[in-house]
PDB file of N, H, CA, C and O in Angstrom:
ATOM      1  N   UNK A   1       7.175  26.225   8.658  1.00  0.00           N
ATOM      2  CA  UNK A   1       6.373  25.021   8.516  1.00  0.00           C
ATOM      3  C   UNK A   1       5.993  24.874   7.049  1.00  0.00           C
ATOM      4  O   UNK A   1       5.441  25.786   6.434  1.00  0.00           O
ATOM      5  N   UNK A   2       6.304  23.694   6.502  1.00  0.00           N
ATOM      6  H   UNK A   2       6.753  22.953   7.002  1.00  0.00           H
ATOM      7  CA  UNK A   2       5.910  23.397   5.134  1.00  0.00           C
ATOM      8  C   UNK A   2       5.092  22.112   5.128  1.00  0.00           C
ATOM      9  O   UNK A   2       5.077  21.356   6.100  1.00  0.00           O
ATOM     10  N   UNK A   3       4.429  21.890   4.034  1.00  0.00           N
ATOM     11  H   UNK A   3       4.441  22.503   3.245  1.00  0.00           H
ATOM     12  CA  UNK A   3       3.512  20.762   3.911  1.00  0.00           C
ATOM     13  C   UNK A   3       4.165  19.429   4.262  1.00  0.00           C
ATOM     14  O   UNK A   3       3.555  18.606   4.945  1.00  0.00           O
ATOM     15  N   UNK A   4       5.379  19.209   3.813  1.00  0.00           N
ATOM     16  H   UNK A   4       5.874  19.878   3.259  1.00  0.00           H
ATOM     17  CA  UNK A   4       6.046  17.931   4.100  1.00  0.00           C
ATOM     18  C   UNK A   4       6.371  17.779   5.588  1.00  0.00           C
ATOM     19  O   UNK A   4       6.401  16.659   6.098  1.00  0.00           O
ATOM     20  N   UNK A   5       6.615  18.880   6.286  1.00  0.00           N
ATOM     21  H   UNK A   5       6.591  19.790   5.872  1.00  0.00           H
ATOM     22  CA  UNK A   5       6.875  18.797   7.725  1.00  0.00           C
ATOM     23  C   UNK A   5       5.617  18.390   8.480  1.00  0.00           C
ATOM     24  O   UNK A   5       5.677  17.610   9.431  1.00  0.00           O
ATOM     25  N   UNK A   6       4.487  18.920   8.053  1.00  0.00           N
ATOM     26  H   UNK A   6       4.439  19.553   7.281  1.00  0.00           H
ATOM     27  CA  UNK A   6       3.208  18.535   8.668  1.00  0.00           C
ATOM     28  C   UNK A   6       2.950  17.054   8.402  1.00  0.00           C
ATOM     29  O   UNK A   6       2.533  16.323   9.301  1.00  0.00           O
ATOM     30  N   UNK A   7       3.196  16.617   7.182  1.00  0.00           N
ATOM     31  H   UNK A   7       3.534  17.211   6.452  1.00  0.00           H
ATOM     32  CA  UNK A   7       3.034  15.200   6.824  1.00  0.00           C
ATOM     33  C   UNK A   7       3.908  14.318   7.702  1.00  0.00           C
ATOM     34  O   UNK A   7       3.434  13.328   8.259  1.00  0.00           O
ATOM     35  N   UNK A   8       5.180  14.671   7.826  1.00  0.00           N
ATOM     36  H   UNK A   8       5.566  15.475   7.373  1.00  0.00           H
ATOM     37  CA  UNK A   8       6.109  13.861   8.603  1.00  0.00           C
ATOM     38  C   UNK A   8       5.709  13.790  10.072  1.00  0.00           C
ATOM     39  O   UNK A   8       5.804  12.733  10.696  1.00  0.00           O
ATOM     40  N   UNK A   9       5.268  14.901  10.617  1.00  0.00           N
ATOM     41  H   UNK A   9       5.191  15.760  10.110  1.00  0.00           H
ATOM     42  CA  UNK A   9       4.842  14.927  12.015  1.00  0.00           C
ATOM     43  C   UNK A   9       3.647  14.002  12.226  1.00  0.00           C
ATOM     44  O   UNK A   9       3.615  13.224  13.179  1.00  0.00           O
ATOM     45  N   UNK A  10       2.670  14.093  11.332  1.00  0.00           N
ATOM     46  H   UNK A  10       2.696  14.725  10.558  1.00  0.00           H
ATOM     47  CA  UNK A  10       1.475  13.263  11.472  1.00  0.00           C
ATOM     48  C   UNK A  10       1.793  11.794  11.224  1.00  0.00           C
ATOM     49  O   UNK A  10       1.233  10.925  11.892  1.00  0.00           O
ATOM     50  N   UNK A  11       2.662  11.506  10.296  1.00  0.00           N
ATOM     51  H   UNK A  11       3.117  12.212   9.753  1.00  0.00           H
ATOM     52  CA  UNK A  11       3.088  10.115  10.044  1.00  0.00           C
ATOM     53  C   UNK A  11       3.732   9.516  11.288  1.00  0.00           C
ATOM     54  O   UNK A  11       3.421   8.390  11.676  1.00  0.00           O
ATOM     55  N   UNK A  12       4.624  10.268  11.903  1.00  0.00           N
ATOM     56  H   UNK A  12       4.877  11.183  11.587  1.00  0.00           H
ATOM     57  CA  UNK A  12       5.327   9.782  13.094  1.00  0.00           C
ATOM     58  C   UNK A  12       4.383   9.531  14.262  1.00  0.00           C
ATOM     59  O   UNK A  12       4.526   8.543  14.982  1.00  0.00           O
ATOM     60  N   UNK A  13       3.427  10.418  14.446  1.00  0.00           N
ATOM     61  H   UNK A  13       3.310  11.221  13.861  1.00  0.00           H
ATOM     62  CA  UNK A  13       2.511  10.298  15.573  1.00  0.00           C
ATOM     63  C   UNK A  13       1.343   9.368  15.287  1.00  0.00           C
ATOM     64  O   UNK A  13       0.768   8.790  16.210  1.00  0.00           O
ATOM     65  N   UNK A  14       0.990   9.221  14.026  1.00  0.00           N
ATOM     66  H   UNK A  14       1.456   9.691  13.277  1.00  0.00           H
ATOM     67  CA  UNK A  14      -0.174   8.409  13.678  1.00  0.00           C
ATOM     68  C   UNK A  14      -1.451   9.213  13.716  1.00  0.00           C
ATOM     69  O   UNK A  14      -2.265   9.149  12.795  1.00  0.00           O
ATOM     70  N   UNK A  15      -1.626   9.977  14.790  1.00  0.00           N
ATOM     71  H   UNK A  15      -0.964  10.030  15.538  1.00  0.00           H
ATOM     72  CA  UNK A  15      -2.768  10.871  14.919  1.00  0.00           C
ATOM     73  C   UNK A  15      -2.408  11.978  15.897  1.00  0.00           C
ATOM     74  O   UNK A  15      -1.550  11.806  16.762  1.00  0.00           O
ATOM     75  N   UNK A  16      -3.067  13.103  15.748  1.00  0.00           N
ATOM     76  H   UNK A  16      -3.764  13.243  15.045  1.00  0.00           H
ATOM     77  CA  UNK A  16      -2.829  14.245  16.637  1.00  0.00           C
ATOM     78  C   UNK A  16      -3.986  15.219  16.501  1.00  0.00           C
ATOM     79  O   UNK A  16      -4.647  15.276  15.464  1.00  0.00           O
ATOM     80  N   UNK A  17      -4.221  15.979  17.552  1.00  0.00           N
ATOM     81  H   UNK A  17      -3.684  15.933  18.395  1.00  0.00           H
ATOM     82  CA  UNK A  17      -5.244  17.013  17.471  1.00  0.00           C
ATOM     83  C   UNK A  17      -4.695  18.207  16.705  1.00  0.00           C
ATOM     84  O   UNK A  17      -3.483  18.393  16.594  1.00  0.00           O
ATOM     85  N   UNK A  18      -5.593  18.995  16.190  1.00  0.00           N
ATOM     86  H   UNK A  18      -6.578  18.844  16.280  1.00  0.00           H
ATOM     87  CA  UNK A  18      -5.204  20.211  15.502  1.00  0.00           C
ATOM     88  C   UNK A  18      -4.385  21.100  16.427  1.00  0.00           C
ATOM     89  O   UNK A  18      -3.401  21.708  16.006  1.00  0.00           O
ATOM     90  N   UNK A  19      -4.793  21.173  17.683  1.00  0.00           N
ATOM     91  H   UNK A  19      -5.592  20.680  18.026  1.00  0.00           H
ATOM     92  CA  UNK A  19      -4.079  21.990  18.656  1.00  0.00           C
ATOM     93  C   UNK A  19      -2.660  21.513  18.898  1.00  0.00           C
ATOM     94  O   UNK A  19      -1.742  22.326  19.006  1.00  0.00           O
ATOM     95  N   UNK A  20      -2.468  20.196  18.985  1.00  0.00           N
ATOM     96  H   UNK A  20      -3.214  19.535  18.897  1.00  0.00           H
ATOM     97  CA  UNK A  20      -1.123  19.644  19.192  1.00  0.00           C
ATOM     98  C   UNK A  20      -0.207  19.964  18.011  1.00  0.00           C
ATOM     99  O   UNK A  20       0.959  20.315  18.194  1.00  0.00           O
ATOM    100  N   UNK A  21      -0.744  19.838  16.813  1.00  0.00           N
ATOM    101  H   UNK A  21      -1.691  19.553  16.664  1.00  0.00           H
ATOM    102  CA  UNK A  21       0.060  20.102  15.622  1.00  0.00           C
ATOM    103  C   UNK A  21       0.410  21.586  15.551  1.00  0.00           C
ATOM    104  O   UNK A  21       1.552  21.942  15.259  1.00  0.00           O
ATOM    105  N   UNK A  22      -0.562  22.445  15.814  1.00  0.00           N
ATOM    106  H   UNK A  22      -1.489  22.156  16.050  1.00  0.00           H
ATOM    107  CA  UNK A  22      -0.313  23.887  15.793  1.00  0.00           C
ATOM    108  C   UNK A  22       0.720  24.270  16.852  1.00  0.00           C
ATOM    109  O   UNK A  22       1.593  25.098  16.596  1.00  0.00           O
ATOM    110  N   UNK A  23       0.624  23.678  18.024  1.00  0.00           N
ATOM    111  H   UNK A  23      -0.085  23.005  18.232  1.00  0.00           H
ATOM    112  CA  UNK A  23       1.583  23.951  19.095  1.00  0.00           C
ATOM    113  C   UNK A  23       2.980  23.503  18.699  1.00  0.00           C
ATOM    114  O   UNK A  23       3.952  24.226  18.917  1.00  0.00           O
ATOM    115  N   UNK A  24       3.082  22.319  18.119  1.00  0.00           N
ATOM    116  H   UNK A  24       2.292  21.733  17.941  1.00  0.00           H
ATOM    117  CA  UNK A  24       4.381  21.793  17.698  1.00  0.00           C
ATOM    118  C   UNK A  24       5.069  22.738  16.712  1.00  0.00           C
ATOM    119  O   UNK A  24       6.277  22.961  16.803  1.00  0.00           O
ATOM    120  N   UNK A  25       4.310  23.287  15.783  1.00  0.00           N
ATOM    121  H   UNK A  25       3.329  23.107  15.710  1.00  0.00           H
ATOM    122  CA  UNK A  25       4.880  24.161  14.764  1.00  0.00           C
ATOM    123  C   UNK A  25       4.786  25.644  15.131  1.00  0.00           C
ATOM    124  O   UNK A  25       5.159  26.508  14.338  1.00  0.00           O
ATOM    125  N   UNK A  26       4.285  25.933  16.337  1.00  0.00           N
ATOM    126  H   UNK A  26       3.982  25.230  16.981  1.00  0.00           H
ATOM    127  CA  UNK A  26       4.132  27.310  16.797  1.00  0.00           C
ATOM    128  C   UNK A  26       3.406  28.142  15.741  1.00  0.00           C
ATOM    129  O   UNK A  26       3.859  29.215  15.341  1.00  0.00           O
ATOM    130  N   UNK A  27       2.258  27.606  15.304  1.00  0.00           N
ATOM    131  H   UNK A  27       1.890  26.734  15.629  1.00  0.00           H
ATOM    132  CA  UNK A  27       1.487  28.237  14.224  1.00  0.00           C
ATOM    133  C   UNK A  27       0.026  28.371  14.618  1.00  0.00           C
ATOM    134  O   UNK A  27      -0.441  27.733  15.562  1.00  0.00           O
ATOM    135  N   UNK A  28      -0.672  29.197  13.893  1.00  0.00           N
ATOM    136  H   UNK A  28      -0.292  29.715  13.127  1.00  0.00           H
ATOM    137  CA  UNK A  28      -2.099  29.382  14.082  1.00  0.00           C
ATOM    138  C   UNK A  28      -2.832  28.118  13.639  1.00  0.00           C
ATOM    139  O   UNK A  28      -2.536  27.591  12.567  1.00  0.00           O
ATOM    140  N   UNK A  29      -3.779  27.617  14.432  1.00  0.00           N
ATOM    141  H   UNK A  29      -4.020  28.045  15.303  1.00  0.00           H
ATOM    142  CA  UNK A  29      -4.512  26.408  14.043  1.00  0.00           C
ATOM    143  C   UNK A  29      -5.176  26.500  12.670  1.00  0.00           C
ATOM    144  O   UNK A  29      -5.268  25.497  11.962  1.00  0.00           O
ATOM    145  N   UNK A  30      -5.634  27.678  12.291  1.00  0.00           N
ATOM    146  H   UNK A  30      -5.559  28.493  12.866  1.00  0.00           H
ATOM    147  CA  UNK A  30      -6.269  27.827  10.973  1.00  0.00           C
ATOM    148  C   UNK A  30      -5.272  27.598   9.844  1.00  0.00           C
ATOM    149  O   UNK A  30      -5.624  27.010   8.821  1.00  0.00           O
ATOM    150  N   UNK A  31      -4.034  28.053  10.015  1.00  0.00           N
ATOM    151  H   UNK A  31      -3.748  28.530  10.846  1.00  0.00           H
ATOM    152  CA  UNK A  31      -3.003  27.838   9.003  1.00  0.00           C
ATOM    153  C   UNK A  31      -2.667  26.352   8.897  1.00  0.00           C
ATOM    154  O   UNK A  31      -2.488  25.816   7.804  1.00  0.00           O
ATOM    155  N   UNK A  32      -2.587  25.703  10.053  1.00  0.00           N
ATOM    156  H   UNK A  32      -2.733  26.139  10.941  1.00  0.00           H
ATOM    157  CA  UNK A  32      -2.280  24.270  10.078  1.00  0.00           C
ATOM    158  C   UNK A  32      -3.429  23.481   9.454  1.00  0.00           C
ATOM    159  O   UNK A  32      -3.199  22.530   8.707  1.00  0.00           O
ATOM    160  N   UNK A  33      -4.647  23.871   9.756  1.00  0.00           N
ATOM    161  H   UNK A  33      -4.834  24.643  10.363  1.00  0.00           H
ATOM    162  CA  UNK A  33      -5.820  23.186   9.202  1.00  0.00           C
ATOM    163  C   UNK A  33      -5.778  23.220   7.673  1.00  0.00           C
ATOM    164  O   UNK A  33      -6.082  22.221   7.020  1.00  0.00           O
ATOM    165  N   UNK A  34      -5.406  24.356   7.108  1.00  0.00           N
ATOM    166  H   UNK A  34      -5.159  25.168   7.638  1.00  0.00           H
ATOM    167  CA  UNK A  34      -5.315  24.472   5.651  1.00  0.00           C
ATOM    168  C   UNK A  34      -4.327  23.477   5.066  1.00  0.00           C
ATOM    169  O   UNK A  34      -4.583  22.875   4.023  1.00  0.00           O
ATOM    170  N   UNK A  35      -3.208  23.308   5.735  1.00  0.00           N
ATOM    171  H   UNK A  35      -3.000  23.797   6.582  1.00  0.00           H
ATOM    172  CA  UNK A  35      -2.207  22.349   5.244  1.00  0.00           C
ATOM    173  C   UNK A  35      -2.707  20.915   5.415  1.00  0.00           C
ATOM    174  O   UNK A  35      -2.510  20.078   4.534  1.00  0.00           O
ATOM    175  N   UNK A  36      -3.342  20.637   6.525  1.00  0.00           N
ATOM    176  H   UNK A  36      -3.502  21.317   7.240  1.00  0.00           H
ATOM    177  CA  UNK A  36      -3.867  19.289   6.751  1.00  0.00           C
ATOM    178  C   UNK A  36      -4.956  18.935   5.746  1.00  0.00           C
ATOM    179  O   UNK A  36      -5.070  17.783   5.327  1.00  0.00           O
ATOM    180  N   UNK A  37      -5.747  19.917   5.365  1.00  0.00           N
ATOM    181  H   UNK A  37      -5.654  20.853   5.705  1.00  0.00           H
ATOM    182  CA  UNK A  37      -6.811  19.661   4.404  1.00  0.00           C
ATOM    183  C   UNK A  37      -6.264  19.240   3.044  1.00  0.00           C
ATOM    184  O   UNK A  37      -6.940  18.529   2.299  1.00  0.00           O
ATOM    185  N   UNK A  38      -5.054  19.668   2.714  1.00  0.00           N
ATOM    186  H   UNK A  38      -4.504  20.245   3.318  1.00  0.00           H
ATOM    187  CA  UNK A  38      -4.419  19.196   1.476  1.00  0.00           C
ATOM    188  C   UNK A  38      -4.263  17.686   1.540  1.00  0.00           C
ATOM    189  O   UNK A  38      -4.580  16.984   0.579  1.00  0.00           O
ATOM    190  N   UNK A  39      -3.771  17.182   2.677  1.00  0.00           N
ATOM    191  H   UNK A  39      -3.513  17.752   3.457  1.00  0.00           H
ATOM    192  CA  UNK A  39      -3.573  15.730   2.829  1.00  0.00           C
ATOM    193  C   UNK A  39      -4.906  14.994   2.908  1.00  0.00           C
ATOM    194  O   UNK A  39      -5.014  13.858   2.448  1.00  0.00           O
ATOM    195  N   UNK A  40      -5.915  15.627   3.482  1.00  0.00           N
ATOM    196  H   UNK A  40      -5.827  16.551   3.856  1.00  0.00           H
ATOM    197  CA  UNK A  40      -7.246  15.005   3.529  1.00  0.00           C
ATOM    198  C   UNK A  40      -7.799  14.869   2.112  1.00  0.00           C
ATOM    199  O   UNK A  40      -8.309  13.811   1.746  1.00  0.00           O
ATOM    200  N   UNK A  41      -7.701  15.928   1.318  1.00  0.00           N
ATOM    201  H   UNK A  41      -7.287  16.788   1.616  1.00  0.00           H
ATOM    202  CA  UNK A  41      -8.198  15.883  -0.071  1.00  0.00           C
ATOM    203  C   UNK A  41      -7.475  14.826  -0.901  1.00  0.00           C
ATOM    204  O   UNK A  41      -8.074  14.212  -1.784  1.00  0.00           O
ATOM    205  N   UNK A  42      -6.195  14.614  -0.620  1.00  0.00           N
ATOM    206  H   UNK A  42      -5.709  15.114   0.097  1.00  0.00           H
ATOM    207  CA  UNK A  42      -5.420  13.608  -1.358  1.00  0.00           C
ATOM    208  C   UNK A  42      -5.675  12.196  -0.836  1.00  0.00           C
ATOM    209  O   UNK A  42      -5.167  11.226  -1.398  1.00  0.00           O
ATOM    210  N   UNK A  43      -6.464  12.076   0.241  1.00  0.00           N
ATOM    211  H   UNK A  43      -6.876  12.864   0.698  1.00  0.00           H
ATOM    212  CA  UNK A  43      -6.778  10.767   0.798  1.00  0.00           C
ATOM    213  C   UNK A  43      -5.674  10.186   1.669  1.00  0.00           C
ATOM    214  O   UNK A  43      -5.695   8.997   1.984  1.00  0.00           O
ATOM    215  N   UNK A  44      -4.720  11.006   2.057  1.00  0.00           N
ATOM    216  H   UNK A  44      -4.703  11.972   1.801  1.00  0.00           H
ATOM    217  CA  UNK A  44      -3.597  10.534   2.877  1.00  0.00           C
ATOM    218  C   UNK A  44      -3.871  10.670   4.370  1.00  0.00           C
ATOM    219  O   UNK A  44      -3.276   9.961   5.182  1.00  0.00           O
ATOM    220  N   UNK A  45      -4.764  11.572   4.727  1.00  0.00           N
ATOM    221  H   UNK A  45      -5.248  12.147   4.068  1.00  0.00           H
ATOM    222  CA  UNK A  45      -5.116  11.794   6.133  1.00  0.00           C
ATOM    223  C   UNK A  45      -6.634  11.873   6.234  1.00  0.00           C
ATOM    224  O   UNK A  45      -7.328  12.089   5.241  1.00  0.00           O
ATOM    225  N   UNK A  46      -7.128  11.695   7.439  1.00  0.00           N
ATOM    226  H   UNK A  46      -6.564  11.519   8.246  1.00  0.00           H
ATOM    227  CA  UNK A  46      -8.568  11.846   7.656  1.00  0.00           C
ATOM    228  C   UNK A  46      -8.787  12.686   8.905  1.00  0.00           C
ATOM    229  O   UNK A  46      -7.989  12.665   9.842  1.00  0.00           O
ATOM    230  N   UNK A  47      -9.878  13.419   8.892  1.00  0.00           N
ATOM    231  H   UNK A  47     -10.526  13.437   8.130  1.00  0.00           H
ATOM    232  CA  UNK A  47     -10.229  14.293  10.008  1.00  0.00           C
ATOM    233  C   UNK A  47     -11.447  13.728  10.717  1.00  0.00           C
ATOM    234  O   UNK A  47     -12.387  13.251  10.080  1.00  0.00           O
ATOM    235  N   UNK A  48     -11.421  13.787  12.040  1.00  0.00           N
ATOM    236  H   UNK A  48     -10.657  14.175  12.557  1.00  0.00           H
ATOM    237  CA  UNK A  48     -12.586  13.404  12.822  1.00  0.00           C
ATOM    238  C   UNK A  48     -12.686  14.342  14.016  1.00  0.00           C
ATOM    239  O   UNK A  48     -11.753  15.088  14.313  1.00  0.00           O
ATOM    240  N   UNK A  49     -13.804  14.297  14.682  1.00  0.00           N
ATOM    241  H   UNK A  49     -14.562  13.691  14.440  1.00  0.00           H
ATOM    242  CA  UNK A  49     -14.035  15.164  15.829  1.00  0.00           C
ATOM    243  C   UNK A  49     -14.414  14.320  17.026  1.00  0.00           C
ATOM    244  O   UNK A  49     -15.270  13.440  16.944  1.00  0.00           O
ATOM    245  N   UNK A  50     -13.764  14.602  18.135  1.00  0.00           N
ATOM    246  H   UNK A  50     -13.068  15.317  18.202  1.00  0.00           H
ATOM    247  CA  UNK A  50     -14.113  13.932  19.386  1.00  0.00           C
ATOM    248  C   UNK A  50     -15.398  14.531  19.934  1.00  0.00           C
ATOM    249  O   UNK A  50     -15.642  15.731  19.810  1.00  0.00           O
ATOM    250  N   UNK A  51     -16.192  13.705  20.524  1.00  0.00           N
ATOM    251  H   UNK A  51     -15.994  12.730  20.625  1.00  0.00           H
ATOM    252  CA  UNK A  51     -17.345  14.219  21.231  1.00  0.00           C
ATOM    253  C   UNK A  51     -16.868  14.711  22.586  1.00  0.00           C
ATOM    254  O   UNK A  51     -16.078  14.028  23.239  1.00  0.00           O
ATOM    255  N   UNK A  52     -17.320  15.865  23.025  1.00  0.00           N
ATOM    256  H   UNK A  52     -17.961  16.419  22.495  1.00  0.00           H
ATOM    257  CA  UNK A  52     -16.912  16.330  24.346  1.00  0.00           C
ATOM    258  C   UNK A  52     -17.360  15.355  25.420  1.00  0.00           C
ATOM    259  O   UNK A  52     -18.387  14.691  25.275  1.00  0.00           O
ATOM    260  N   UNK A  53     -16.598  15.270  26.486  1.00  0.00           N
ATOM    261  H   UNK A  53     -15.764  15.810  26.603  1.00  0.00           H
ATOM    262  CA  UNK A  53     -16.892  14.335  27.568  1.00  0.00           C
ATOM    263  C   UNK A  53     -18.281  14.561  28.156  1.00  0.00           C
ATOM    264  O   UNK A  53     -18.923  13.618  28.619  1.00  0.00           O
ATOM    265  N   UNK A  54     -18.739  15.795  28.138  1.00  0.00           N
ATOM    266  H   UNK A  54     -18.217  16.561  27.762  1.00  0.00           H
ATOM    267  CA  UNK A  54     -20.057  16.076  28.712  1.00  0.00           C
ATOM    268  C   UNK A  54     -21.175  15.569  27.811  1.00  0.00           C
ATOM    269  O   UNK A  54     -22.271  15.279  28.290  1.00  0.00           O
ATOM    270  N   UNK A  55     -20.913  15.459  26.510  1.00  0.00           N
ATOM    271  H   UNK A  55     -20.022  15.695  26.120  1.00  0.00           H
ATOM    272  CA  UNK A  55     -21.917  14.948  25.587  1.00  0.00           C
ATOM    273  C   UNK A  55     -23.079  15.883  25.340  1.00  0.00           C
ATOM    274  O   UNK A  55     -24.064  15.501  24.707  1.00  0.00           O
ATOM    275  N   UNK A  56     -22.971  17.111  25.836  1.00  0.00           N
ATOM    276  H   UNK A  56     -22.171  17.420  26.349  1.00  0.00           H
ATOM    277  CA  UNK A  56     -24.112  18.020  25.723  1.00  0.00           C
ATOM    278  C   UNK A  56     -24.201  18.715  24.375  1.00  0.00           C
ATOM    279  O   UNK A  56     -25.256  19.240  24.020  1.00  0.00           O
ATOM    280  N   UNK A  57     -23.099  18.725  23.611  1.00  0.00           N
ATOM    281  H   UNK A  57     -22.242  18.298  23.900  1.00  0.00           H
ATOM    282  CA  UNK A  57     -23.131  19.396  22.325  1.00  0.00           C
ATOM    283  C   UNK A  57     -23.206  20.905  22.437  1.00  0.00           C
ATOM    284  O   UNK A  57     -23.727  21.568  21.539  1.00  0.00           O
ATOM    285  N   UNK A  58     -22.691  21.461  23.532  1.00  0.00           N
ATOM    286  H   UNK A  58     -22.269  20.923  24.261  1.00  0.00           H
ATOM    287  CA  UNK A  58     -22.806  22.898  23.774  1.00  0.00           C
ATOM    288  C   UNK A  58     -21.797  23.713  22.965  1.00  0.00           C
ATOM    289  O   UNK A  58     -21.930  24.934  22.876  1.00  0.00           O
ATOM    290  N   UNK A  59     -20.795  23.067  22.376  1.00  0.00           N
ATOM    291  H   UNK A  59     -20.686  22.076  22.449  1.00  0.00           H
ATOM    292  CA  UNK A  59     -19.777  23.731  21.559  1.00  0.00           C
ATOM    293  C   UNK A  59     -18.894  24.699  22.336  1.00  0.00           C
ATOM    294  O   UNK A  59     -18.346  25.631  21.747  1.00  0.00           O
ATOM    295  N   UNK A  60     -18.745  24.504  23.636  1.00  0.00           N
ATOM    296  H   UNK A  60     -19.190  23.747  24.114  1.00  0.00           H
ATOM    297  CA  UNK A  60     -17.867  25.359  24.432  1.00  0.00           C
ATOM    298  C   UNK A  60     -16.432  24.848  24.450  1.00  0.00           C
ATOM    299  O   UNK A  60     -15.530  25.566  24.881  1.00  0.00           O
ATOM    300  N   UNK A  61     -16.205  23.622  23.992  1.00  0.00           N
ATOM    301  H   UNK A  61     -16.938  23.038  23.642  1.00  0.00           H
ATOM    302  CA  UNK A  61     -14.854  23.070  23.947  1.00  0.00           C
ATOM    303  C   UNK A  61     -14.083  23.725  22.806  1.00  0.00           C
ATOM    304  O   UNK A  61     -14.659  24.083  21.779  1.00  0.00           O
ATOM    305  N   UNK A  62     -12.785  23.875  22.999  1.00  0.00           N
ATOM    306  H   UNK A  62     -12.318  23.584  23.834  1.00  0.00           H
ATOM    307  CA  UNK A  62     -11.919  24.430  21.963  1.00  0.00           C
ATOM    308  C   UNK A  62     -11.872  23.462  20.783  1.00  0.00           C
ATOM    309  O   UNK A  62     -11.521  22.294  20.950  1.00  0.00           O
ATOM    310  N   UNK A  63     -12.218  23.937  19.609  1.00  0.00           N
ATOM    311  H   UNK A  63     -12.502  24.886  19.474  1.00  0.00           H
ATOM    312  CA  UNK A  63     -12.248  23.091  18.417  1.00  0.00           C
ATOM    313  C   UNK A  63     -10.879  22.470  18.155  1.00  0.00           C
ATOM    314  O   UNK A  63     -10.800  21.319  17.724  1.00  0.00           O
ATOM    315  N   UNK A  64      -9.808  23.205  18.406  1.00  0.00           N
ATOM    316  H   UNK A  64      -9.872  24.139  18.756  1.00  0.00           H
ATOM    317  CA  UNK A  64      -8.456  22.698  18.151  1.00  0.00           C
ATOM    318  C   UNK A  64      -8.134  21.480  19.005  1.00  0.00           C
ATOM    319  O   UNK A  64      -7.288  20.668  18.629  1.00  0.00           O
ATOM    320  N   UNK A  65      -8.798  21.342  20.150  1.00  0.00           N
ATOM    321  H   UNK A  65      -9.485  22.002  20.455  1.00  0.00           H
ATOM    322  CA  UNK A  65      -8.523  20.191  21.005  1.00  0.00           C
ATOM    323  C   UNK A  65      -9.436  19.007  20.715  1.00  0.00           C
ATOM    324  O   UNK A  65      -9.186  17.901  21.196  1.00  0.00           O
ATOM    325  N   UNK A  66     -10.482  19.224  19.940  1.00  0.00           N
ATOM    326  H   UNK A  66     -10.685  20.121  19.549  1.00  0.00           H
ATOM    327  CA  UNK A  66     -11.404  18.124  19.633  1.00  0.00           C
ATOM    328  C   UNK A  66     -11.323  17.662  18.187  1.00  0.00           C
ATOM    329  O   UNK A  66     -11.916  16.644  17.831  1.00  0.00           O
ATOM    330  N   UNK A  67     -10.601  18.389  17.353  1.00  0.00           N
ATOM    331  H   UNK A  67     -10.119  19.216  17.642  1.00  0.00           H
ATOM    332  CA  UNK A  67     -10.441  18.028  15.946  1.00  0.00           C
ATOM    333  C   UNK A  67      -9.168  17.181  15.806  1.00  0.00           C
ATOM    334  O   UNK A  67      -8.064  17.651  16.080  1.00  0.00           O
ATOM    335  N   UNK A  68      -9.341  15.931  15.375  1.00  0.00           N
ATOM    336  H   UNK A  68     -10.238  15.548  15.152  1.00  0.00           H
ATOM    337  CA  UNK A  68      -8.224  14.989  15.301  1.00  0.00           C
ATOM    338  C   UNK A  68      -7.934  14.626  13.855  1.00  0.00           C
ATOM    339  O   UNK A  68      -8.845  14.421  13.052  1.00  0.00           O
ATOM    340  N   UNK A  69      -6.660  14.552  13.544  1.00  0.00           N
ATOM    341  H   UNK A  69      -5.920  14.718  14.196  1.00  0.00           H
ATOM    342  CA  UNK A  69      -6.203  14.119  12.216  1.00  0.00           C
ATOM    343  C   UNK A  69      -5.428  12.823  12.352  1.00  0.00           C
ATOM    344  O   UNK A  69      -4.597  12.679  13.249  1.00  0.00           O
ATOM    345  N   UNK A  70      -5.698  11.885  11.465  1.00  0.00           N
ATOM    346  H   UNK A  70      -6.373  12.001  10.737  1.00  0.00           H
ATOM    347  CA  UNK A  70      -5.013  10.588  11.454  1.00  0.00           C
ATOM    348  C   UNK A  70      -4.357  10.377  10.096  1.00  0.00           C
ATOM    349  O   UNK A  70      -4.938  10.679   9.054  1.00  0.00           O
ATOM    350  N   UNK A  71      -3.146   9.857  10.128  1.00  0.00           N
ATOM    351  H   UNK A  71      -2.674   9.611  10.975  1.00  0.00           H
ATOM    352  CA  UNK A  71      -2.481   9.487   8.872  1.00  0.00           C
ATOM    353  C   UNK A  71      -3.000   8.137   8.455  1.00  0.00           C
ATOM    354  O   UNK A  71      -3.136   7.252   9.301  1.00  0.00           O
ATOM    355  N   UNK A  72      -3.298   7.938   7.174  1.00  0.00           N
ATOM    356  H   UNK A  72      -3.187   8.656   6.487  1.00  0.00           H
ATOM    357  CA  UNK A  72      -3.864   6.669   6.695  1.00  0.00           C
ATOM    358  C   UNK A  72      -2.801   5.716   6.254  1.00  0.00           C
ATOM    359  O   UNK A  72      -3.110   4.604   5.824  1.00  0.00           O
TER     360      UNK A  72
END
């Protein structure tokens, strides 16, 4: 997995969760997050977080499934 592959995947999908991207590249979510942050810093992608359906803010949901990246 290289930076341009992550870019191309996100461009094609428009948006994806951290978990989906990590699964696609068979990589650790933390490694993928580091690459995505390069695109966020360059203003090419943006990161947001879904609120869990329960709305309780208990933080029991997997972060990789609630952290979303969008290509700008």
